[in-house]
C-alpha positions as CSV (number, residue, x, y, z in Angstrom):
1,M,-15.0,15.0,8.3
2,A,-12.3,17.4,7.3
3,S,-10.0,16.5,4.5
4,S,-7.4,13.9,5.4
5,T,-4.4,12.5,3.6
6,Y,-3.8,8.8,3.3
7,L,-0.9,6.6,2.1
8,I,-2.3,3.7,0.1
9,A,-0.3,0.7,-1.0
10,I,-1.3,-1.1,-4.2
11,G,-0.3,-4.5,-5.5
12,S,-1.3,-7.0,-8.2
13,N,0.1,-10.3,-9.4
14,R,-2.6,-11.5,-11.7
15,R,-3.9,-10.3,-15.0
16,G,-7.3,-8.6,-15.0
17,R,-9.5,-6.7,-17.4
18,H,-6.9,-3.9,-17.4
19,G,-4.1,-6.2,-18.5
20,A,-0.9,-7.3,-16.8
21,P,-0.4,-6.7,-13.1
22,A,1.4,-3.4,-13.7
23,D,-1.6,-2.2,-15.7
24,E,-3.9,-3.3,-12.9
25,V,-1.9,-1.2,-10.5
26,R,-2.0,1.9,-12.7
27,A,-5.8,1.4,-13.2
28,G,-6.2,1.0,-9.4
29,I,-4.4,4.3,-8.9
30,A,-6.8,5.9,-11.4
31,A,-9.8,4.4,-9.7
32,L,-8.9,5.9,-6.3
33,G,-9.6,9.6,-7.1
34,G,-8.0,12.4,-5.1
35,V,-4.5,11.1,-5.9
36,I,-1.9,13.8,-5.2
37,A,1.2,11.7,-5.7
38,A,1.9,8.2,-7.1
39,S,5.1,6.2,-7.1
40,P,6.4,4.4,-10.1
41,V,5.2,0.8,-10.4
42,T,7.8,-1.7,-9.2
43,D,8.3,-5.4,-9.9
44,T,8.8,-7.4,-6.7
45,P,9.3,-11.0,-5.8
46,A,6.4,-13.2,-4.7
47,I,5.7,-13.6,-0.9
48,G,4.2,-16.6,0.8
49,P,2.6,-19.3,-1.3
50,S,2.2,-17.2,-4.4
51,I,4.6,-18.0,-7.2
52,R,3.8,-14.9,-9.3
53,R,5.8,-11.7,-9.0
54,F,4.0,-8.6,-7.9
55,A,3.6,-5.2,-9.3
56,N,3.5,-2.7,-6.4
57,A,3.1,1.1,-6.0
58,A,2.0,3.6,-3.4
59,C,0.0,6.8,-3.7
60,V,-1.0,9.7,-1.5
61,V,-4.7,10.4,-1.6
62,E,-6.7,13.3,-0.2
63,S,-10.2,12.4,1.0
64,D,-13.0,13.7,3.2
65,E,-13.7,10.0,4.2
66,A,-13.0,8.6,7.6
67,P,-10.7,5.6,7.6
68,P,-13.4,2.9,7.7
69,V,-15.4,4.7,4.9
70,L,-12.3,4.8,2.8
71,L,-11.6,1.2,3.5
72,A,-15.1,0.2,2.4
73,R,-14.5,2.1,-0.9
74,L,-11.1,0.4,-1.4
75,K,-12.8,-3.0,-0.9
76,S,-15.5,-2.0,-3.4
77,I,-12.8,-1.1,-6.0
78,E,-11.1,-4.5,-5.3
79,R,-14.4,-6.3,-6.0
80,D,-15.0,-4.2,-9.2
81,F,-11.5,-5.3,-10.4
82,G,-12.5,-8.9,-9.9
83,R,-10.7,-9.6,-6.6
84,R,-12.2,-12.5,-4.7
85,R,-11.4,-13.4,-1.1
86,G,-9.1,-16.4,-0.9
87,Q,-5.8,-17.6,0.3
88,R,-3.7,-15.2,2.3
89,W,-0.7,-14.0,0.2
90,G,-2.3,-15.7,-2.8
91,S,-2.7,-14.3,-6.3
92,R,-4.8,-11.2,-6.6
93,V,-5.9,-8.9,-9.4
94,I,-5.6,-5.9,-7.0
95,D,-4.9,-5.2,-3.4
96,L,-5.5,-1.8,-1.9
97,D,-4.4,-1.1,1.7
98,I,-4.5,2.0,3.9
99,I,-1.0,2.3,5.3
100,L,-0.9,5.7,7.0
101,W,-3.4,8.4,7.7
102,S,-2.7,12.1,8.5
103,G,-4.9,11.8,11.6
104,G,-2.3,9.4,13.2
105,G,-3.6,6.1,14.4
106,W,-6.9,4.4,14.0
107,A,-8.2,1.1,15.3
108,S,-11.6,-0.4,14.7
109,P,-12.9,-3.9,13.9
110,G,-11.2,-4.8,10.6
111,L,-9.0,-1.8,10.3
112,V,-5.8,-0.7,12.1
113,V,-3.8,2.3,10.9
114,P,-0.9,2.4,10.6
115,H,-1.0,-0.9,8.8
116,I,0.4,-3.5,11.1
117,G,3.1,-5.0,8.8
118,F,4.2,-2.1,6.7
119,R,7.4,-1.4,8.5
120,V,9.0,-4.7,7.4
121,R,7.8,-4.8,3.8
122,D,10.1,-3.2,1.3
123,F,7.5,-3.6,-1.4
124,V,5.4,-1.0,0.6
125,I,8.2,1.1,2.2
126,G,10.2,1.5,-1.1
127,P,7.4,3.0,-3.2
128,A,6.0,5.0,-0.2
129,A,9.3,6.6,0.7
130,S,9.8,7.6,-3.0
131,I,6.7,9.9,-2.8
132,A,6.4,10.8,0.9
133,P,9.9,10.4,2.4
134,D,9.2,12.7,5.4
135,W,5.9,11.2,6.4
136,R,6.3,10.0,10.0
137,D,5.0,6.8,11.3
138,P,2.9,7.8,14.4
139,I,4.1,4.8,16.3
140,T,7.9,4.8,15.8
141,K,8.1,8.5,15.0
142,L,10.5,7.6,12.2
143,T,10.1,9.0,8.7
144,L,9.4,6.6,5.8
145,R,13.0,7.4,4.6
146,Q,14.4,6.3,8.0
147,L,12.2,3.2,8.0
148,R,13.4,2.3,4.5
149,A,17.1,2.8,5.5
150,R,16.6,0.5,8.5
151,L,14.9,-2.1,6.4
152,T,17.5,-2.1,3.6
153,R,20.6,-1.6,5.7
154,R,23.0,-4.3,5.0
155,T,24.3,-6.2,8.0
156,R,28.0,-5.7,8.4
157,P,30.1,-8.7,9.5
158,P,31.5,-8.3,13.1
159,R,35.0,-7.0,13.4
């Protein structure tokens, strides 16, 4: 496969062998290889049943791997970091998700790109828009900058 570019979202809300969640995120970025841009690590509130705050970031990665092959490598990195499957939205040492792919859309068992929920998650859109603001969502055709503006736009009271 020719070289492709991917947007990867990274999150952690549990200490691991690399340290605090922000350290786990930075170590996760280093483990990816092919990183051409990485956002700062941000502190975000817990979602769902988790009570621990998250450290989140995004990075742009160049790879010769097809999306399912990259996904398998991401899951291997998660296992190496000590991630165990468990409760949805629960605590995790590291979470690595393919959000966008330069090839557009991809659908196969266990993988859908673009990531189904990314458009409504500021903990993904914020870091992603900081490093790839002009990357277009192949479904909505909006840039990450535009998606973030829609997500963070304050509702004005009716006149």
